[in-house]
C-alpha positions in Angstrom: 94.3 114.2 58.8 91.9 112.8 56.0 92.3 109.6 54.5 91.5 109.7 50.9 91.9 107.3 47.9 91.3 106.9 44.1 90.6 103.7 42.4 90.2 102.5 39.0 87.6 99.6 39.1 86.8 97.0 36.2 83.9 94.6 36.0 83.0 92.4 38.9 84.7 95.0 41.3 88.3 94.0 40.1 90.7 96.8 41.3 92.8 97.8 38.3 94.9 100.4 40.1 94.6 102.1 43.5 96.3 105.2 45.3 95.8 106.3 48.9 97.3 108.8 51.3 96.7 111.3 53.9 95.0 114.5 52.6 96.1 113.7 49.0 96.3 110.8 46.7 98.0 110.8 43.3 97.3 107.8 40.8 98.7 107.3 37.6 96.8 104.5 35.8 98.7 102.5 33.0 96.1 100.9 31.1 93.2 101.3 28.7 89.6 102.0 29.9 87.2 99.4 29.1 83.4 99.8 29.2 82.2 99.3 32.6 85.3 100.7 34.2 84.7 102.8 37.4 86.6 105.7 39.0 85.9 105.5 42.9 86.9 108.5 44.9 86.9 107.6 48.8 87.4 109.6 51.9 86.9 108.7 55.7 85.6 112.3 56.4 82.3 112.8 54.2 80.5 116.2 54.6 83.5 118.3 53.4 85.2 119.9 50.2 87.5 118.1 48.0 89.3 118.7 44.9 89.2 115.9 42.1 90.9 115.3 38.7 88.9 112.6 37.1 90.7 113.0 34.0 94.0 114.8 32.9 92.5 116.8 30.1 89.7 117.9 32.3 89.4 120.7 34.8 89.7 119.9 38.4 86.4 119.6 40.1 86.0 121.8 43.4 83.3 119.6 44.9 81.3 118.9 48.3 81.2 115.2 49.0 78.3 113.8 51.3 79.2 110.0 50.9 82.4 108.2 51.7 82.6 106.8 48.4 81.7 108.6 45.0 81.6 106.6 41.8 82.2 108.0 38.4 81.3 105.7 35.6 83.7 105.9 32.3 81.6 107.1 29.5 81.7 105.4 26.3 79.6 105.5 22.9 77.0 108.0 23.0 77.4 109.0 26.3 81.2 110.1 25.7 80.2 112.7 22.9 79.5 115.6 25.7 83.0 115.1 26.9 86.5 116.3 25.3 87.0 113.6 22.7 90.6 113.3 24.5 89.2 112.4 27.8 89.5 108.6 29.0 91.3 107.8 26.0 95.1 106.3 25.8 97.3 103.9 27.8 98.0 106.5 30.7 95.8 108.4 33.0 96.5 110.9 35.6 94.0 111.1 38.5 94.2 113.0 41.8 92.0 113.6 45.1 92.8 115.9 47.9 91.2 117.7 50.8 90.3 121.2 49.9 92.3 124.2 51.6 90.3 126.3 54.0 91.2 129.2 51.9 89.7 127.5 49.0 86.4 127.0 50.6 86.2 130.5 51.8 86.8 132.3 48.7 84.4 133.7 46.1 83.7 131.3 43.3 81.7 129.9 41.0 79.6 127.6 43.2 77.8 125.8 40.4 80.6 124.3 38.3 81.4 120.5 38.5 82.9 118.7 35.7 82.2 115.1 37.1 78.4 115.6 37.5 76.5 112.8 36.5 72.8 111.3 36.8 71.6 110.1 40.2 72.4 110.7 43.5 76.3 110.4 43.6 77.1 112.2 46.9 78.8 114.7 44.7 77.9 118.4 44.7 77.1 120.6 43.0 74.5 118.5 41.0 72.2 119.4 38.3 69.1 117.6 37.4 65.9 118.2 35.0 62.5 117.1 34.6 63.4 116.7 30.7 66.5 116.1 28.5 66.2 116.0 24.8 65.8 112.5 23.6 67.7 111.2 26.7 70.9 112.0 24.8 74.1 112.8 26.5 74.7 116.2 24.6 71.4 117.6 26.1 71.7 116.4 29.7 71.4 118.6 32.7 75.0 118.0 33.8 76.1 119.9 30.7 74.9 123.0 32.3 77.5 123.0 34.8 80.5 121.4 33.3 82.3 124.7 33.1 82.0 124.7 29.1 80.6 128.1 27.8 80.8 127.6 24.1 77.5 128.6 22.9 77.2 129.4 19.3 76.3 125.7 18.1 74.8 122.6 19.5 75.6 119.0 19.7 79.1 117.4 20.7 81.7 118.9 22.9 82.3 121.5 23.3 78.7 122.6 22.4 76.8 120.5 24.7 74.0 121.9 26.5 70.9 121.3 28.6 68.1 120.6 25.9 64.3 120.8 26.8 62.8 118.6 23.7 60.2 121.6 23.4 58.7 120.7 26.7 56.5 123.6 28.0 57.1 122.8 31.6 60.9 122.2 31.4 62.9 123.0 34.7 66.4 122.3 35.7 67.4 122.4 39.5 70.8 123.0 40.9 71.5 121.3 44.2 74.4 122.5 46.3 74.5 119.8 48.8 75.0 122.2 51.5 74.3 125.9 52.5 75.7 128.6 50.4 75.4 132.3 49.7 75.7 134.0 46.5 75.0 137.5 44.8 75.1 137.0 40.9 74.0 134.4 38.6 75.0 134.0 35.2 73.1 132.1 32.4 74.5 131.2 29.0 71.7 130.5 26.7 72.6 128.5 23.4 72.9 131.0 20.6 73.0 128.8 17.4 71.0 131.2 15.5 68.9 130.8 13.4 68.5 127.2 14.6 67.9 128.2 18.1 65.2 130.1 19.8 65.8 132.0 22.9 64.1 132.8 26.6 62.8 136.3 27.2 61.9 135.3 30.7 62.5 132.9 33.3 61.5 132.2 37.0 64.3 131.1 39.8 62.9 129.6 42.8 65.2 129.2 45.8 65.2 126.6 48.6 64.0 129.2 51.0 60.7 129.6 49.2 61.6 133.1 47.5 61.4 133.6 43.7 62.9 135.9 41.2 61.7 136.6 37.8 64.5 137.4 35.2 64.5 138.9 31.6 66.7 137.9 28.9 67.2 138.4 25.2 68.6 137.3 21.8 72.4 137.1 22.7 75.5 135.2 22.4 76.7 137.1 25.6 75.9 135.9 29.2 72.9 137.1 30.9 74.0 138.5 34.4 71.7 139.0 37.3 72.3 140.4 40.6 70.5 138.2 43.1 71.6 138.4 46.9 70.7 135.2 48.5 71.8 133.7 52.0 71.7 130.0 53.4 70.3 128.4 49.9 70.7 124.8 49.3 69.1 124.6 45.8 67.8 126.9 43.0 65.4 125.8 40.2 65.1 127.6 36.9 61.7 127.1 35.3 58.7 129.0 33.9 60.9 129.4 30.5 59.0 131.7 28.1 60.3 131.4 24.6 60.6 134.3 22.1 58.1 134.7 19.5 60.4 133.1 16.8 59.9 130.3 14.3 62.6 128.0 15.9 61.3 125.7 18.6 64.8 124.9 20.2 65.7 127.3 23.2 68.5 125.7 25.6 70.8 126.3 28.3 74.4 126.1 27.8 75.8 127.0 31.2 74.6 128.4 34.7 77.0 130.1 37.1 76.4 131.1 40.5 78.8 133.1 42.2 79.4 133.2 46.0 80.7 131.3 48.9 79.8 128.7 51.4 77.7 129.8 54.2 79.1 129.9 57.6 
C-alpha cells in the first residue's frame, strides 16, 4: 500500500485541513482560500504515477511525482487569470489524490498534459519551462501550453491563455516528462487570433537522445499533427521558431500534446 495525503496549509505552515489514506485520500475543505495558501500533496512512494484533483472545477492531473511532497500555490490576482475564474473560489473545495492504476499507466494517452504545472522544480511531471514568457504575465506562461485547454482563437485570460514569446527570436520551450517515455505523435495548437497573431511556418523539435526533427506549419486554427516515433525520451524542446512573412509580430503556442505511453 502507498500512504498518500492532501493538505491545505496557510501562512506560517498552519494546517487548515488534511486528509490521508492508503492509495487514496479525499479532502473536502470548508473555507475560503487566502493569499499564501498552499495545497500539499504527499506520498511515501515517490517515483510513481498519481492522479490529483487540485480543484473541483479543473480536470484531474495524471502526473509522475519524483518528490515525496509536491506543493501547489493557490493563485491570486494576476496569477489567477490563466485559470478558470471559478477555480479556487467559494467556501467548499473538493480535492483528491490517489495512486494510479497499472492499466492507466500502460495505456496510450497524451503524455504532455498537466493542469497543475507551475514554475520551478516542483517534482511533478510533465513540466513545461521556457527561456521567455511575454512580460512575465501568467496568461503567457509556459505552463499554459500543457494545461489541456485548446481554445486558440483569441489571446489573454482563460480560456485563451498561451505561451507567449515576447517577440524573442531565440524563444524555446522545453517539455520535461520526468521519466522515460515513448510516443508516435506530436500535436501543436498554435494561437490563431488573426489578424492580431502571426504564425510559425517551421520549428525544430530536439529530443533528449540528441536527435532533431524539423516540422512545417501553416496559418490555421486547426491542430498541426506530426508522426514522430521516439522511444526512451525524457524531454523535448521546441525551438528555431520561424515566423511567417506577416505584419503581426505575435506568434504563440496554445497547446502541445504528445501521444504515447511510458517506456517499460
